[in-house]
N, C-alpha and C positions, 0 to 999 in steps of 0.2 A: 473433306481436305480441300486445302486453301487450296487456289488458281497459280499463286505462283509454284507452290509445292508441282504440280503438275506439269508446267510447264515446263521449271528448272530441272528436275529429277525423274520424273514418271514415260514423260515423251521422250525424252532423246536416249534412255534405257530399254523402252518398247523400239524405238527405230532398232537398234542394235539389235537384238534380239530377231529381229526384223533378219538384216542384213546376211546375220549369223544363219538363221534359214535357209535365206539363198545361197550361199558360196556353199553350201551343202548339198545343192542340188545335184541327181544323177547327170553326169556328161550327156547319156541320152537329151533327155532336155533342152542341154545347154548346145543341144548339135548342130541348131541352125544355126548359130550365135560362133559357130566356125569352133568351137572352145576342141584342144585337140582331146578323140577318146582314146584313152590309153586301151579298152578295149576290160571287164571286166567279166564274173560268174559268178558264181554261190557256190560255198563250201557245204554242204547238206550234210557235211559228219556222218553218212552212211558211207556210198559208196561214190562220189565225186570226181570225175577227174575232166582235164582239161588236155586233149593232147597237142594243140599247139605251142607253142616259143616263141609266136611273133605274136605283133597285130596289126591293124587296120588303122590308119593314121590319113586324117582331111589336114591337108597341108596348103595355104591358098598359095596361089605360082601370082605372080606377076608377068602381062605380055603386054612390052611398050611398043608401039604400033610406029611411031615417032620417035624418034628421041634428039634433040638437037641442044646445043649449046648454045649463042644468039650472041654473048655479051663479046663485044672489038673487038683482037687485042690479047684475048686471055684464054687457056681451056678451062675447062671445067663436063662438069656431071650432076644429072639429078638419083639418087636411088630409092627405088622403091622397095617396100615391104608392104606385106600384110601380117597383123599380128593377129591372137587366137582369140582376138575378139569380131575377130572382121574387121579391125580401124589399119586407112591405110597410113603408112609414115612415109613420106619426101624427108627425103637429104639431102642434100647440095652441097656443093664448094660455094666458099664465102666469097664473096664480094669484096675488098678491102675496098675502104673510107663508107661503106654502106653501114649508114644507122639503121636502119629495120628491115625489114623482106617485106612485099605484098602479095600473095601468092592466089591465081585466080583459078578455077578451078569447077567442074559444072561434065553433064552429058553433055554431047556434041549438038542438039538438037535442040536444047535448055539456053539462057542469060545465062552466064557461069556465075557465083556466089566470088566471092573475097575473105579470104584474109589476113590482117597481119602476123611478124612473129620476130622478134629482136636475135632470132639463132638462125642459126643456117640447118634447122631442120622443123617442120610439123606435122603434127595429124588432123587428120582430115576423116571424122566418123561419118555412118552410116553412105558410105556407098556400096553398087548392084554387084554383085556377079555378071560377068560377061556381057555388062554394058562396055560400051567408050567411054573418054570421059577428057576432054583437053585437060591439060594444066599451064599455065604461064605464068614465069613469077620475071617478077619486077626487084628491083634495086630503091631501093630509096635513100637518098643522100640526106645530108645534112641542115638544109633549110625547107626537109618534109614537102615539096615542090617540086623534085626532079624526079622524074623516075626512069626508070631505064629498061629494058627488057631483056634480060640473061639466059632463058632459058623458055623453050614451051616443046611441048611433048604432048602424044597421044597414049593413055592405056587404058588398059581392061585389064581383069584379073577372074579365075576362078579359083573351085578345089579343086584339088588334082588325091587321091588316093594314092598310099607309101607304105609297102612293107617292112615294119619295122622289125629286127630282133629284138627282142628282149635278154636284158642281163641276166645272170641267174644268181639270184636273190642270196648270195652266205651272208649275209649280214641277219638277216629272218627266221635262216634256216639256225643261226648256233641261237635264237633263241628259245630255241624248242626244247621241252621237255620229254625226252623218250627214253623209255623205259621197257626192261625184261616185264615183261609179265605171266601169271599163267591162269587160266581160265577154272574158277575152283568149279561155280554151276553153269548154267544152261537153260533159260525155257522162252517161252513165247512168250510175246508180249501179251498184258492180257485183253487192250486196250486197241492193239492193232495185227495185221495178217500178216503182213512184209518184215515186221521186228521184233529181234531176237532180246532178251532181254542179258545181259551176262552180269555175274561179280568176279573179280580178276581180282588176283592177290602181286602189286606190283611192290612189296618189301614195306607197307605204311602200315598202321596201328590196326586196320580194317581195310576187307576188299573193297573194292570202285564200283561202283554200276554202272554199265557201259551199253548203251541201247545204240543197235548195228542192226543194218540191212540184210541179212544172211541167207534168212527160212528160205529162197527162192536154195540157195546153193549149201546148205547146211544142216542135217539133221540135228536137235541140240546137244541131243550125247555124243554126238561125233566131235562136238568143240569143246568135250569136257574132259579135264588134264593137259593141255595145248599149252607149249609156253607159244606168246605172241607180242609183237614190239603195241605197246600203247603211246597215242599221241596224250600225256597226262593234262599239261596247262590247257586247255583249251578253257571257252567260257560255258563252267555250265550251264545244259539246254534241256529244258523240257521237253523231249518227244511223246507226245499221245498223253499223257499224264507223267512218266516217268519221267525221271531227273538224268539225263547223262551226266559222265563228271570225267570223258574222253573220248578215245576214239581209238579202236583195232586198223593200223595200216594192213590194207591190205595190195597185194598184185593182180590185177584182170589182167583179160584177153581186150584189145580193141574193142569188140565191140558187144563184152559184159558178160558175154556167155560163159566164161569162165572166171571167179573168181575164190582167190584163196588167200587167206590171212600170210604176212610174215612170219617167217620161223626164225629166231635168233639157235646160234647152237646149244646142244640141246644139255652143254658142261657151264651156258650163261646162268647167272644169279640174278634171281630173281629182284626185280627193285635198279636192277644196273644203269648207268645213263648210258644210253645208245647215242653213238654222234658220226657224224661225218667227217671221211677224210679228212684230216686237214684244217676243220675245226673247228674255231676253240670257242667248246659248248660251254652258253652261258643262261640256264632257262630264266624264261622270268615268271613271275607270279603268273596265276592264271586271272585271265582278262581277255576281254576285246585286242589290247595289244598282240600276245599270242597267235586268234584266233583270226588276225588279218595278217601278219607274218604269214600264217596255216597259205592261206589261202594263195600267197603271194609265191607259196612257194611250192604250192606239189602241179604245176605246169609242170616242173623240172622232176617229177621223180618217173623212175623207169624199174625195169626189169632186164637185165644184159642177157645176150645168148648165151648163160648159162642160169638166170633168174636171178643175180646178186641182184639188189636194190642197190640203185645207182639216184645220186643228184649230179645231175648231169654227167661226169663223168668222175664222181667219186662215192667208193662205196657206203653205205651204210655199218657200223661199226661196232662189236663188243667189243668187251675184253681175249671174248674167246676167236673170234672172226668174223665175218660178215654173215649180216641179216639173210634169209632168202626166200622162194620158195618154188614153186615148179614152172610156170607160166616164164615163159623166156619174152624179152623182146615187148614185154608192159606195157602196161601205166602203173601205178604205187598212186595207190589216195586213202 
């Protein structure tokens, strides 16, 4: 391979791929850098649920110990913020006739570093939480020999945790393909004691094979001929050697002591598209997009005091009425 080709083509491509791998690093690995951790959970496609609809975020907070504008005859200020990568941004009032600014900064006990900027803001990397820093800002005039102190202060910052309410992902809900199905056969998984394998008619040419974790709650014969609600466009997944092409929506108590598949109205048509009240359902093709959308939606699925399945406060509906189960005030997954 020619050396020039390696330098101009292969190395840049390798570097780009490395950056892409770094960008998909999990939030927990980036926690030390104060990337906001939005919270995540794995949708196990069996009975996974998430009871909380709020997340805890790490939010850096700046605390000024001294904040004084000293440019004579003027009023101004300096604001400090910390971005999600732990970098401190200083933004201060501009001074007339300044060609640039010189910023001195550093821990109190050390000799300060300095940087210059032509704008009235500057980014400073590698600040450590809980440590007190000195900041001094100088205005530099046109001949570059005159420096005038315009601001001085002392600050520290720390990461505080705050609880943030999540927004209900109605857009994600609209891309799910939920259909009325009927279980034609059900048997225990040949390679797993905790799984059942169902053949479900959802109005297609042939039944769907779906693997579920209902062994603890039902005998296989109890589920045969039962109408259910099926999530049809999740990415197919092999579970102990059997490929599952969907998932049953089930209601469950908070402690998972009872689990029951959601039931559509008895006269609902097999294969009918099920929708959330007020949502314009536009299902996507089977794959990762639908699976990720379902993971974001499942935290907001629940049953009300009558056992009706809800997305926040919107019912899960067929043309004949809502889908429900006997479990009240529970989770749906």
